[in-house]
Backbone bond lengths (Angstrom), bond angles and torsions (degrees), N, CA, C in turn:
res aa  C-N    CA-C-N  psi(-1)  N-CA   C-N-CA  omega(-1)  CA-C   N-CA-C  phi
1 M - - - 1.462 - - 1.519 109.60 -
2 R 1.285 112.03 140.49 1.454 116.87 178.91 1.535 109.27 -83.66
3 S 1.294 112.49 131.08 1.474 117.25 178.83 1.526 108.90 -80.80
4 K 1.282 112.06 126.13 1.460 117.99 179.80 1.527 109.40 -90.44
5 S 1.266 114.54 121.17 1.479 119.66 179.81 1.524 109.08 -86.56
6 K 1.282 113.88 127.23 1.459 119.44 179.81 1.533 109.47 -96.71
7 K 1.250 113.51 121.61 1.465 119.89 179.07 1.531 109.80 -96.99
8 R 1.277 111.88 133.37 1.462 116.78 177.85 1.525 110.06 -75.18
9 K 1.279 112.68 132.48 1.461 118.26 178.60 1.522 109.74 -83.48
10 Q 1.308 113.67 129.62 1.446 118.90 177.95 1.536 110.46 -79.20
11 V 1.315 115.06 133.74 1.447 120.28 -179.24 1.525 108.75 -80.28
12 R 1.304 114.90 119.66 1.457 120.77 178.98 1.524 109.49 -95.77
13 R 1.301 114.35 114.50 1.455 118.37 178.76 1.522 110.59 -81.45
14 K 1.309 115.49 152.96 1.453 120.64 -174.20 1.525 111.20 -78.33
15 T 1.319 114.06 151.40 1.457 120.29 170.48 1.521 110.84 -108.48
16 K 1.330 117.05 -16.37 1.455 122.32 178.02 1.523 107.81 -121.51
17 L 1.303 116.36 118.24 1.453 121.51 -177.11 1.515 110.10 -97.53
18 G 1.330 115.37 135.12 1.454 120.67 175.92 1.517 111.09 -88.96
19 L 1.323 115.52 -179.45 1.460 119.98 -179.41 1.524 113.06 -61.55
20 P 1.361 119.43 -41.51 1.475 118.06 177.88 1.528 112.49 -61.41
21 D 1.341 117.34 -39.00 1.462 120.11 178.94 1.527 111.04 -66.89
22 L 1.327 116.42 -42.04 1.456 120.53 179.62 1.530 111.69 -66.05
23 D 1.323 116.05 -38.46 1.463 119.53 177.40 1.521 111.47 -65.26
24 H 1.332 115.82 -38.48 1.470 119.81 178.58 1.526 110.61 -65.30
25 A 1.339 116.57 -44.25 1.461 119.57 178.90 1.525 111.42 -67.51
26 K 1.329 116.62 -36.86 1.462 120.17 178.38 1.524 110.99 -63.56
27 A 1.333 117.01 -42.72 1.465 120.13 178.67 1.527 110.89 -62.60
28 A 1.341 116.84 -36.86 1.466 119.90 178.43 1.525 111.23 -67.61
29 V 1.327 117.40 -38.02 1.465 121.04 178.63 1.525 110.56 -64.57
30 L 1.323 117.15 -47.43 1.459 120.72 -178.12 1.527 111.74 -66.39
31 A 1.338 116.63 -32.84 1.461 119.53 179.63 1.525 111.65 -70.58
32 S 1.332 117.39 -24.46 1.461 120.39 -179.57 1.525 113.09 -83.33
33 L 1.337 117.42 -7.22 1.461 121.84 -179.53 1.522 109.93 -100.15
34 H 1.312 116.72 138.40 1.459 121.41 -178.19 1.523 112.45 -100.66
35 S 1.309 117.29 -32.38 1.453 120.51 -176.31 1.527 110.80 -78.21
36 P 1.333 118.87 132.17 1.475 120.41 176.46 1.522 112.49 -62.10
37 E 1.348 117.62 -33.85 1.455 120.29 178.13 1.521 110.85 -65.54
38 S 1.337 116.71 -42.31 1.463 119.84 178.57 1.523 111.10 -66.20
39 Q 1.318 117.35 -39.98 1.457 120.18 178.07 1.525 111.52 -62.20
40 R 1.325 116.12 -42.65 1.458 119.97 179.30 1.528 111.25 -65.39
41 S 1.343 116.96 -42.64 1.460 120.84 -179.39 1.526 111.39 -66.68
42 Y 1.325 117.30 -44.70 1.468 120.80 -178.69 1.523 111.25 -69.95
43 R 1.317 117.85 -35.61 1.466 120.14 177.85 1.526 110.70 -62.57
44 H 1.330 115.67 -44.62 1.465 119.88 179.12 1.527 110.96 -64.98
45 A 1.344 117.27 -42.16 1.463 120.81 -178.95 1.523 111.46 -65.96
46 I 1.332 117.14 -41.91 1.468 119.96 -179.45 1.519 110.75 -69.08
47 D 1.317 117.70 -39.41 1.466 120.24 178.29 1.526 111.08 -62.14
48 E 1.322 116.76 -39.70 1.463 119.52 177.86 1.525 111.24 -65.79
49 F 1.334 116.86 -40.97 1.458 119.52 179.61 1.522 111.06 -67.32
50 V 1.322 117.20 -41.41 1.471 119.95 179.83 1.526 110.34 -63.29
51 G 1.327 117.12 -40.10 1.454 120.13 177.08 1.513 112.27 -62.69
52 W 1.335 117.16 -40.02 1.469 120.13 177.26 1.516 110.98 -72.16
53 Y 1.340 117.24 -39.66 1.467 122.39 -176.94 1.529 111.05 -65.58
54 C 1.321 117.30 -39.65 1.461 121.21 -177.92 1.530 112.76 -84.78
55 S 1.317 117.67 -5.12 1.467 119.21 179.51 1.523 111.94 -75.56
56 E 1.345 117.61 -21.26 1.458 121.67 177.90 1.522 108.66 -114.64
57 P 1.335 118.82 126.79 1.464 121.03 -176.17 1.526 111.94 -74.12
58 R 1.323 114.59 154.56 1.467 122.78 175.69 1.526 111.72 54.66
59 L 1.298 115.63 49.28 1.458 121.30 -179.22 1.523 108.22 -103.65
60 S 1.328 116.16 123.21 1.456 120.08 178.54 1.522 110.13 -80.02
61 F 1.325 114.67 151.83 1.459 120.64 179.84 1.526 107.63 -98.39
62 N 1.332 115.81 90.25 1.452 120.58 -176.96 1.524 109.84 -143.43
63 K 1.333 115.63 -173.00 1.456 120.99 -176.39 1.522 112.27 -63.65
64 T 1.347 115.93 -39.64 1.465 119.23 -178.58 1.523 111.23 -63.32
65 V 1.319 116.86 -40.96 1.463 120.77 -178.83 1.525 110.62 -67.41
66 V 1.309 117.02 -41.47 1.462 119.83 179.48 1.532 110.62 -67.65
67 T 1.331 116.96 -34.24 1.461 119.89 174.73 1.522 110.71 -64.78
68 R 1.320 116.83 -40.24 1.467 120.50 175.36 1.525 110.99 -62.29
69 Y 1.322 116.00 -36.80 1.465 119.63 178.38 1.527 110.98 -67.30
70 R 1.329 116.90 -37.28 1.465 119.23 176.71 1.528 110.64 -63.69
71 I 1.328 117.48 -40.81 1.460 120.96 176.81 1.524 110.45 -63.45
72 H 1.352 115.75 -37.75 1.465 120.13 176.78 1.528 111.01 -61.92
73 L 1.320 117.56 -41.05 1.461 120.90 178.73 1.524 111.02 -67.90
74 E 1.331 116.96 -39.20 1.458 119.87 179.31 1.523 111.88 -68.37
75 D 1.340 116.54 -33.15 1.470 119.77 176.80 1.526 111.53 -66.42
76 R 1.325 117.20 -25.41 1.466 120.95 177.06 1.533 111.81 -79.61
77 R 1.339 115.68 0.73 1.465 122.70 178.45 1.525 112.23 59.84
78 L 1.324 115.20 38.95 1.459 119.40 173.92 1.523 109.27 -76.55
79 A 1.301 115.67 155.74 1.460 120.36 178.07 1.530 109.60 -65.76
80 P 1.338 117.70 148.45 1.472 119.36 179.50 1.521 113.05 -56.69
81 G 1.336 117.25 -36.84 1.462 119.18 177.87 1.510 112.30 -64.03
82 T 1.349 117.08 -40.39 1.469 120.67 177.80 1.512 111.07 -65.56
83 T 1.337 116.83 -42.71 1.465 120.78 178.57 1.517 111.13 -61.31
84 N 1.309 118.01 -42.59 1.461 121.50 -178.73 1.529 111.89 -67.43
85 V 1.337 116.80 -34.08 1.466 119.29 175.90 1.523 110.23 -66.07
86 R 1.330 117.86 -41.43 1.465 121.08 177.87 1.525 111.10 -62.95
87 L 1.329 116.34 -41.56 1.463 119.55 179.49 1.526 111.56 -68.82
88 A 1.321 117.47 -34.82 1.468 119.83 176.94 1.519 111.09 -62.55
89 A 1.340 116.80 -37.73 1.465 119.93 177.18 1.519 111.23 -66.45
90 V 1.331 117.55 -37.84 1.469 120.93 178.94 1.526 110.32 -67.53
91 R 1.313 117.39 -40.77 1.472 120.11 177.30 1.525 110.50 -62.86
92 R 1.312 116.87 -41.26 1.470 120.17 177.99 1.522 110.39 -64.88
93 L 1.325 116.64 -36.47 1.467 120.77 177.71 1.520 110.77 -63.90
94 A 1.331 117.11 -41.26 1.466 120.65 179.11 1.525 111.37 -66.52
95 D 1.326 117.63 -39.32 1.469 120.90 179.35 1.528 111.17 -64.14
96 E 1.331 116.79 -43.60 1.461 119.41 179.54 1.530 111.37 -67.44
97 A 1.336 116.89 -36.01 1.467 119.59 177.08 1.523 110.86 -66.27
98 A 1.335 117.12 -37.14 1.470 120.09 177.70 1.522 111.08 -69.58
99 D 1.329 118.38 -39.14 1.466 121.34 178.82 1.528 111.30 -65.49
100 A 1.332 116.48 -31.12 1.463 120.23 179.58 1.522 112.69 -84.90
101 G 1.334 117.76 0.62 1.453 121.25 179.88 1.508 114.26 78.79
102 L 1.315 117.83 16.12 1.457 121.61 -179.65 1.517 112.62 -91.88
103 L 1.328 117.11 -18.35 1.456 121.37 -175.60 1.521 108.81 -137.36
104 S 1.309 115.03 148.07 1.464 120.25 179.71 1.525 110.21 -66.65
105 P 1.335 117.83 138.16 1.472 119.30 177.88 1.524 112.53 -61.00
106 E 1.332 116.75 -31.20 1.466 119.40 178.11 1.524 111.09 -65.01
107 L 1.340 116.50 -42.16 1.459 119.64 178.84 1.529 110.94 -66.59
108 A 1.335 116.58 -39.27 1.464 119.89 178.17 1.524 110.99 -64.72
109 A 1.351 116.85 -37.54 1.471 119.71 177.70 1.527 110.76 -66.88
110 G 1.333 116.95 -36.81 1.459 119.76 177.02 1.521 112.26 -66.18
111 I 1.325 117.15 -40.18 1.472 120.92 177.36 1.520 110.39 -64.48
112 R 1.324 116.10 -35.34 1.459 119.82 179.65 1.520 111.80 -66.05
113 R 1.331 117.16 -23.62 1.466 120.71 -178.54 1.528 113.01 -86.94
114 V 1.320 118.67 -0.35 1.468 120.64 177.77 1.521 108.93 -67.23
115 K 1.314 116.32 124.46 1.454 120.82 -177.41 1.527 110.59 -80.03
116 G 1.311 116.02 149.46 1.451 121.21 177.97 1.520 111.86 -85.30
117 S 1.296 115.35 -178.71 1.459 121.11 179.55 1.519 110.26 -77.65
118 K 1.318 115.70 142.78 1.457 120.46 178.75 1.516 109.74 -79.99
119 R 1.311 115.01 136.69 1.454 120.60 177.48 1.521 108.18 -101.24
120 L 1.323 116.31 113.49 1.451 122.11 -178.75 1.526 108.84 -99.66
121 G 1.324 116.08 118.69 1.456 119.99 -179.24 1.514 112.20 83.36
122 V 1.304 115.52 -176.48 1.463 123.07 -179.26 1.522 108.63 -124.97
123 R 1.327 116.43 127.77 1.454 120.51 178.94 1.531 110.32 -72.67
124 L 1.325 115.20 136.94 1.453 120.48 -179.81 1.521 110.04 -82.89
125 G 1.311 115.84 125.99 1.455 119.79 179.38 1.520 111.61 -78.59
126 N 1.314 115.81 -177.17 1.463 122.05 -178.70 1.519 108.16 -113.73
127 W 1.330 116.27 115.88 1.456 122.12 -179.92 1.522 110.33 -118.12
128 L 1.311 116.08 150.64 1.457 121.93 174.49 1.518 109.59 -103.57
129 T 1.320 115.95 144.77 1.454 119.67 171.73 1.532 109.30 -77.77
130 A 1.315 116.34 171.69 1.469 119.80 179.58 1.520 111.15 -62.29
131 E 1.342 116.53 -38.99 1.461 119.78 178.79 1.521 111.65 -66.95
132 Q 1.332 116.74 -41.78 1.463 120.18 178.63 1.530 111.16 -65.57
133 A 1.323 116.31 -40.50 1.465 119.68 179.28 1.523 111.15 -64.13
134 R 1.341 116.54 -42.42 1.459 120.08 179.27 1.531 110.97 -65.93
135 S 1.333 116.61 -40.04 1.466 120.18 179.21 1.525 111.18 -66.87
136 L 1.345 116.61 -35.15 1.456 120.15 -176.67 1.516 111.68 -66.77
137 W 1.336 117.62 -50.12 1.462 118.34 -174.82 1.524 112.37 -76.61
138 Q 1.349 117.09 -20.66 1.456 119.96 177.31 1.526 112.54 -90.06
139 L 1.326 117.28 -3.13 1.463 120.02 -176.88 1.523 112.92 -65.20
140 P 1.348 121.13 -44.97 1.471 118.68 174.95 1.522 111.05 -59.75
141 N 1.329 116.43 126.46 1.462 120.31 -171.24 1.524 113.92 -74.89
142 A 1.317 117.94 -4.81 1.471 122.80 178.32 1.517 112.47 60.59
143 G 1.337 117.17 22.62 1.452 119.71 177.63 1.511 112.85 -89.01
144 T 1.316 117.29 -19.94 1.463 122.48 178.82 1.516 109.67 -120.05
145 L 1.321 115.39 167.86 1.457 120.09 -179.59 1.525 111.24 -65.93
146 K 1.328 116.17 -41.10 1.466 119.80 -179.83 1.522 111.12 -65.23
147 S 1.317 117.91 -40.54 1.464 120.29 179.98 1.528 111.23 -66.10
148 K 1.332 117.89 -34.64 1.458 120.25 176.51 1.524 111.06 -67.24
149 R 1.344 115.54 -39.47 1.465 118.25 176.94 1.525 110.82 -65.57
150 D 1.333 117.42 -44.60 1.462 120.83 -178.85 1.525 110.94 -64.06
151 R 1.329 116.15 -36.90 1.460 119.98 178.66 1.523 110.67 -65.09
152 A 1.316 116.78 -40.17 1.460 120.12 178.15 1.525 111.15 -67.89
153 I 1.329 117.43 -37.82 1.468 120.87 178.38 1.522 110.59 -62.72
154 L 1.332 117.15 -47.53 1.461 120.75 -180.00 1.524 111.22 -64.65
155 A 1.337 117.33 -36.73 1.465 120.37 179.64 1.523 110.86 -66.38
156 V 1.320 118.23 -41.25 1.466 120.79 179.95 1.525 110.35 -67.43
157 L 1.323 117.79 -40.18 1.464 120.50 179.19 1.519 111.52 -64.06
158 L 1.327 116.85 -41.99 1.459 120.74 -177.41 1.530 112.92 -81.03
159 G 1.315 117.04 -37.50 1.453 120.25 -175.74 1.508 115.28 -86.67
160 C 1.334 117.11 -26.44 1.470 120.97 -177.25 1.518 113.16 -113.51
161 G 1.342 117.99 -14.72 1.455 120.71 177.11 1.514 113.82 66.93
162 L 1.332 117.99 38.13 1.462 121.01 -179.48 1.522 111.04 -83.04
163 R 1.314 115.11 156.70 1.457 121.41 171.59 1.526 109.44 -80.82
164 R 1.345 115.60 167.87 1.466 119.90 -178.91 1.525 111.33 -60.64
165 R 1.321 116.52 -47.38 1.462 119.09 -177.26 1.523 110.89 -67.73
166 E 1.335 116.77 -36.85 1.459 119.80 178.49 1.520 110.81 -63.05
167 L 1.319 117.32 -38.79 1.462 120.37 179.12 1.521 111.31 -70.19
168 S 1.328 117.37 -41.63 1.462 119.66 -178.39 1.530 111.54 -68.83
169 D 1.330 117.58 -27.43 1.466 121.30 179.16 1.524 113.18 -89.96
170 L 1.323 117.48 0.54 1.460 121.05 -176.45 1.529 110.71 -67.20
171 T 1.329 116.17 133.95 1.461 121.87 178.69 1.532 109.50 -120.11
172 L 1.323 115.15 169.12 1.464 119.99 178.37 1.523 112.22 -66.51
173 D 1.327 116.84 -26.84 1.461 119.53 178.47 1.521 112.27 -67.81
174 H 1.336 117.57 -22.16 1.457 120.25 178.56 1.533 111.71 -70.90
175 L 1.321 117.54 -29.34 1.462 121.32 -177.78 1.527 109.69 -85.06
176 Q 1.304 116.10 114.20 1.454 121.05 178.84 1.531 109.33 -142.01
177 R 1.307 114.74 157.51 1.468 121.12 179.53 1.523 108.96 -100.94
178 R 1.307 115.59 118.84 1.460 121.75 -179.34 1.528 109.26 -128.80
179 E 1.335 116.10 122.85 1.464 122.78 177.83 1.529 111.20 54.54
180 D 1.321 115.79 49.71 1.470 123.38 176.79 1.519 113.13 63.41
181 H 1.340 117.76 23.02 1.461 121.80 177.00 1.524 108.72 -137.10
182 W 1.342 115.29 141.35 1.450 119.63 174.37 1.527 109.26 -82.90
183 V 1.330 115.12 133.46 1.462 120.73 -178.40 1.528 109.31 -138.87
184 I 1.316 114.82 159.58 1.461 122.55 170.14 1.517 106.06 -100.85
185 I 1.325 117.24 109.49 1.463 120.73 -172.98 1.524 110.06 -96.88
186 D 1.336 114.12 152.49 1.468 122.83 173.58 1.522 111.80 50.88
187 L 1.327 115.92 45.74 1.463 120.50 177.39 1.518 108.98 -80.86
188 V 1.320 116.50 120.20 1.464 121.85 -179.64 1.530 107.88 -89.20
189 G 1.316 115.70 112.60 1.452 121.03 -176.77 1.509 112.63 -102.73
190 K 1.323 114.51 -154.27 1.459 121.43 -177.61 1.528 109.59 -66.30
191 G 1.335 115.81 137.00 1.450 120.47 -178.70 1.511 113.64 69.92
192 R 1.351 116.57 21.06 1.474 122.84 179.39 1.521 113.04 61.73
193 H 1.321 117.41 27.41 1.452 121.06 176.23 1.533 109.10 -81.59
194 I 1.316 116.71 130.50 1.454 123.17 -177.73 1.525 108.81 -101.11
195 R 1.338 116.35 131.96 1.449 120.56 -179.92 1.520 109.76 -146.08
196 T 1.334 115.67 166.88 1.453 123.20 176.37 1.527 108.52 -115.06
197 V 1.327 116.52 129.69 1.462 121.86 -174.63 1.526 108.79 -114.55
198 P 1.344 118.76 124.39 1.472 120.06 175.67 1.520 110.97 -71.40
199 V 1.325 116.16 143.83 1.465 123.18 -179.10 1.522 108.32 -113.35
200 P 1.345 119.56 115.98 1.473 120.57 177.31 1.521 111.09 -63.49
201 E 1.333 115.49 159.59 1.451 120.44 -177.18 1.524 112.24 -64.15
202 W 1.348 118.26 -37.17 1.465 119.83 -179.13 1.526 111.19 -68.80
203 V 1.337 116.93 -31.21 1.464 119.94 175.47 1.527 110.10 -69.53
204 K 1.324 116.68 -41.26 1.471 120.07 179.08 1.526 111.12 -63.85
205 R 1.338 117.47 -35.57 1.468 119.60 179.06 1.524 111.38 -66.07
206 T 1.319 117.60 -40.79 1.469 119.85 178.28 1.524 111.21 -66.33
207 I 1.336 116.39 -36.19 1.471 119.75 177.55 1.524 110.11 -66.75
208 D 1.343 117.30 -42.14 1.457 120.55 179.37 1.527 111.79 -63.44
209 D 1.329 117.12 -38.01 1.469 120.03 177.80 1.525 110.71 -62.64
210 W 1.320 116.34 -41.50 1.466 119.94 179.29 1.521 111.26 -67.84
211 L 1.332 117.86 -43.60 1.461 120.75 -178.16 1.523 111.44 -66.36
212 A 1.317 117.11 -39.49 1.464 120.01 -179.80 1.518 111.40 -66.39
213 E 1.325 116.94 -38.85 1.462 120.42 -179.30 1.525 111.70 -75.20
214 A 1.346 116.32 -36.88 1.465 120.09 -176.98 1.522 112.56 -83.58
215 G 1.324 118.02 -20.35 1.456 120.16 -178.28 1.514 113.58 73.52
216 V 1.328 117.99 26.50 1.471 122.06 179.27 1.516 108.34 -82.82
217 T 1.330 116.66 125.02 1.464 121.11 -178.30 1.523 113.16 -120.10
218 N 1.326 117.68 -14.81 1.467 120.43 178.25 1.526 109.14 -156.74
219 G 1.330 115.06 169.49 1.461 119.71 178.08 1.518 112.58 80.67
220 R 1.311 115.35 -150.29 1.464 121.20 -177.76 1.523 111.26 -62.32
221 L 1.327 114.56 145.00 1.462 119.82 -177.45 1.523 111.94 -73.89
222 F 1.325 117.51 -42.39 1.461 122.20 -177.58 1.521 110.04 -109.89
223 R 1.334 115.78 136.33 1.456 122.45 -176.80 1.531 110.27 -126.86
224 P 1.326 117.45 157.76 1.472 119.99 173.96 1.523 111.35 -67.87
225 V 1.317 115.21 149.85 1.458 122.29 177.41 1.525 107.81 -123.10
226 C 1.324 116.82 122.53 1.459 120.51 -177.69 1.527 110.20 -79.39
227 R 1.338 115.46 177.12 1.466 119.88 -177.95 1.529 112.57 -67.23
228 A 1.324 116.22 -24.21 1.457 119.63 177.84 1.523 112.53 -75.85
229 G 1.343 116.98 -5.93 1.456 120.22 178.01 1.506 113.98 84.63
230 T 1.329 117.73 28.14 1.463 121.83 179.01 1.525 109.46 -122.55
231 V 1.319 114.98 155.81 1.466 121.61 -179.26 1.520 109.64 -83.96
232 W 1.320 116.35 137.92 1.464 121.04 174.96 1.527 107.62 -146.57
233 G 1.321 115.99 162.41 1.458 120.70 178.44 1.515 112.44 81.17
234 E 1.323 114.37 176.92 1.457 120.75 -176.49 1.522 113.12 -107.25
235 G 1.323 118.42 -10.82 1.462 120.04 -179.84 1.514 111.38 176.18
236 I 1.327 115.70 164.11 1.452 121.19 179.76 1.526 109.59 -96.95
237 T 1.323 115.63 163.80 1.451 121.63 177.76 1.529 109.85 -101.58
238 E 1.309 115.47 175.01 1.458 120.08 179.05 1.527 111.44 -67.62
239 K 1.327 116.88 -29.58 1.467 119.79 179.28 1.528 111.21 -66.66
240 V 1.331 116.96 -33.38 1.456 119.70 177.38 1.528 110.16 -63.01
241 V 1.326 116.76 -42.13 1.462 120.74 178.13 1.522 110.09 -62.67
242 W 1.315 116.62 -41.11 1.468 121.03 -179.73 1.528 110.58 -63.37
243 H 1.335 117.17 -43.76 1.462 120.64 -179.64 1.533 111.76 -67.04
244 V 1.322 117.62 -35.75 1.462 120.25 178.49 1.523 110.41 -63.28
245 V 1.324 116.97 -44.99 1.465 120.56 -179.85 1.527 110.75 -65.35
246 K 1.331 117.72 -43.09 1.466 120.49 -178.65 1.531 111.21 -65.82
247 E 1.325 116.69 -36.94 1.466 120.18 -177.89 1.523 111.85 -63.54
248 Y 1.329 116.75 -48.43 1.464 119.43 -175.46 1.529 111.88 -83.48
249 A 1.325 117.75 -23.61 1.467 119.36 175.07 1.521 110.72 -67.43
250 A 1.340 116.77 -35.84 1.463 119.85 177.64 1.519 111.31 -66.54
251 K 1.332 116.79 -30.58 1.466 119.84 -178.45 1.525 112.70 -73.39
252 I 1.333 116.97 -25.72 1.466 119.06 177.66 1.525 111.36 -97.53
253 G 1.327 116.54 5.46 1.455 121.10 175.11 1.503 115.81 81.84
254 V 1.336 118.56 22.88 1.465 122.47 177.57 1.529 107.93 -107.01
255 S 1.310 116.38 114.42 1.462 120.37 -177.97 1.524 110.44 -92.96
256 K 1.308 114.98 154.40 1.468 122.71 176.36 1.525 111.78 56.65
257 L 1.328 115.99 45.00 1.463 120.95 176.86 1.519 108.98 -99.59
258 A 1.315 117.24 123.10 1.464 123.68 -178.66 1.525 109.33 -106.86
259 P 1.339 117.93 160.61 1.472 119.32 176.98 1.519 113.24 -57.11
260 H 1.332 117.52 -32.90 1.466 119.41 179.89 1.524 111.47 -68.96
261 D 1.341 117.16 -23.71 1.463 119.89 176.10 1.522 111.02 -67.04
262 L 1.323 117.82 -29.84 1.468 120.30 175.77 1.522 110.46 -69.88
263 R 1.305 116.86 -36.25 1.468 121.16 174.98 1.533 110.05 -64.95
264 R 1.326 116.05 -41.41 1.457 120.94 177.14 1.529 111.22 -65.92
265 S 1.328 116.06 -40.06 1.467 119.98 178.89 1.524 110.95 -65.36
266 C 1.317 117.39 -38.84 1.463 121.33 177.78 1.520 110.58 -59.39
267 A 1.326 117.16 -43.48 1.465 120.87 -178.99 1.521 111.23 -66.26
268 R 1.322 116.42 -44.03 1.465 119.05 -177.18 1.523 111.78 -67.91
269 L 1.335 117.07 -43.04 1.451 119.89 -178.90 1.526 111.82 -68.08
270 C 1.330 116.19 -33.63 1.467 119.49 175.08 1.521 110.66 -63.62
271 H 1.318 115.91 -41.33 1.464 119.60 -179.81 1.522 111.32 -67.88
272 E 1.330 117.04 -41.73 1.464 119.95 -179.60 1.524 111.93 -66.69
273 A 1.338 116.43 -24.79 1.468 119.87 178.11 1.518 112.83 -86.71
274 G 1.348 117.88 0.83 1.455 120.56 175.89 1.506 114.85 109.34
275 G 1.313 119.29 10.20 1.453 120.89 179.91 1.512 112.07 -72.34
276 E 1.319 116.68 144.00 1.460 121.63 178.96 1.519 110.68 -73.30
277 L 1.329 115.60 146.71 1.457 120.97 -178.44 1.526 111.36 -63.39
278 E 1.335 116.54 -41.67 1.463 119.69 -178.78 1.523 111.15 -66.82
279 Q 1.343 117.36 -35.37 1.454 120.23 178.56 1.528 111.21 -70.16
280 I 1.327 116.48 -37.46 1.459 119.64 176.76 1.520 110.28 -67.63
281 Q 1.322 116.71 -36.04 1.462 120.51 175.41 1.523 110.62 -60.94
282 F 1.319 117.22 -42.49 1.462 121.10 177.77 1.519 111.02 -66.92
283 L 1.332 116.59 -37.96 1.463 121.00 178.88 1.526 111.33 -61.70
284 L 1.328 117.15 -43.82 1.457 121.36 -177.12 1.528 112.91 -83.10
285 G 1.329 117.22 -17.79 1.458 119.84 179.17 1.511 114.04 81.15
286 H 1.332 117.21 31.34 1.457 120.99 179.08 1.522 110.44 -86.24
287 V 1.330 116.14 143.29 1.454 120.42 177.31 1.525 110.53 -77.43
288 S 1.326 116.79 -38.03 1.456 122.09 -175.84 1.527 110.44 -112.27
289 V 1.324 115.59 144.22 1.454 120.51 176.14 1.522 110.46 -67.60
290 Q 1.334 116.91 -31.45 1.460 120.18 179.22 1.520 111.75 -61.09
291 T 1.311 116.96 -33.33 1.466 119.62 176.48 1.520 110.93 -66.25
292 T 1.317 116.98 -39.41 1.458 120.14 178.17 1.517 111.00 -66.28
293 E 1.324 117.91 -35.97 1.458 121.46 179.41 1.523 111.76 -62.29
294 K 1.327 117.27 -30.59 1.464 120.43 -179.45 1.523 112.20 -69.39
295 Y 1.317 117.01 -12.40 1.462 120.03 -179.97 1.532 111.76 -83.36
296 Y 1.313 116.74 1.79 1.457 120.47 177.33 1.524 109.01 -108.92
297 V 1.327 115.35 158.88 1.460 120.47 179.11 1.515 110.79 -66.42
298 R 1.299 117.48 -39.87 1.450 122.14 -178.28 1.524 108.43 -125.17
299 K 1.315 115.52 173.91 1.450 120.63 176.65 1.522 110.45 -61.10
300 V 1.303 115.11 137.89 1.460 119.42 -177.27 1.521 109.81 -69.64
301 D 1.312 115.41 129.42 1.451 120.74 179.36 1.525 108.77 -83.61
302 M 1.310 115.70 105.56 1.462 120.67 -176.82 1.539 110.16 -83.19
303 C 1.319 115.53 62.67 1.460 119.95 -179.70 1.525 109.04 -93.17
304 R 1.281 115.88 174.95 1.459 119.59 -179.10 1.520 111.50 -70.35
305 G 1.316 116.64 -29.67 1.451 119.27 -177.86 1.497 113.95 -66.12
306 C 1.373 117.00 -26.58 1.457 117.57 -178.49 1.510 112.54 -83.44
307 R 1.315 119.25 3.35 1.456 120.07 -174.57 1.527 112.00 -116.29
308 K 1.312 117.13 19.84 1.463 118.58 -175.72 1.515 113.67 -93.06
309 S 1.345 116.93 -33.88 1.459 119.23 -172.54 1.508 110.58 -107.84
310 P 1.325 118.92 143.94 1.457 120.94 173.93 1.511 111.26 -71.18
311 V 1.329 116.13 170.50 1.458 119.89 -174.30 1.520 111.88 -66.20
312 V 1.335 118.28 -27.28 1.464 119.29 178.84 1.523 110.06 -65.34
313 N 1.346 117.02 -42.29 1.461 119.91 176.18 1.515 110.27 -71.35
314 G 1.327 117.22 -28.37 1.447 120.53 178.63 1.504 112.89 -68.26
315 R 1.320 118.29 -15.96 1.450 121.66 178.60 1.523 111.13 -95.67
316 A 1.309 116.62 20.72 1.459 120.58 -178.67 1.520 112.63 -69.57
317 W 1.312 117.23 -6.25 1.467 121.04 -179.75 1.529 111.12 -64.42
318 L 1.331 117.42 -20.15 1.458 118.73 179.26 1.529 112.70 -123.77
319 D 1.325 116.91 4.10 1.460 119.52 -177.91 1.516 111.95 -64.33
320 S 1.320 116.79 -28.79 1.462 119.57 -179.50 1.501 113.62 -86.78
321 A 1.351 117.93 0.42 1.463 120.32 -176.77 1.514 110.47 -74.83
């Protein structure tokens, strides 16, 4: 009998990925991310890349193509930070495709070596002065239910330095009194970091006015208000917070003010009033002190004078409001 020699077939990995392969790799990328913000950002970035990638036929998924995509993003005059986030999503997509056996490891390594856009200089953020901050949160006249809710939203953003999603997810169970102070306990922030945020008395008063008028006793802290002036629904979205800030910022003459600018303003005003850098870092929930430093206009002066008062005294810029 003739012995039949069995030859092992070499697995040929693809260089051109179709929509099913891209969808599979995209699902793997999103499943590996825990933060909802990261999932939303990566989903948008991958969808944009897939739309560009599939617009030209017979396009290989390699370093040259990703470099062309970076040039395409730069031609759209996107900010270097935005371009680098899009490229990071593409690199993650290539890694997941290689792990699933859909793409050659050599091609994935080449895509990983694509350099991002250079960021020249530092972009200036948008900060409010103490007078502007006081005028902003006091602008809603509190004569209607919606104005009381908006006033409480602006007070929490300025006084507690919360993010949009953190504010929209805030519940009544988060507000508790500990050691004669009102605090927001067990707040799950970005990257699933848990922290406790002190609540000033003036912020608590605005929240109490809203809760008493709205009749909210459990669940989400902030609710939608219809045109008839009644509460409905179980909670607000991040877009509602964005619209509230834009509406009242336009009335005080501040253009291009975002909810995150109120968080940045809270950090800067706390520091100028004598708050310690480490305490402000804990207040904002940053992992690195360098991230907290970026919330100031200039480099933080780590002198002895800035380390005398705790963060509660450092927020005295609005205690008299």
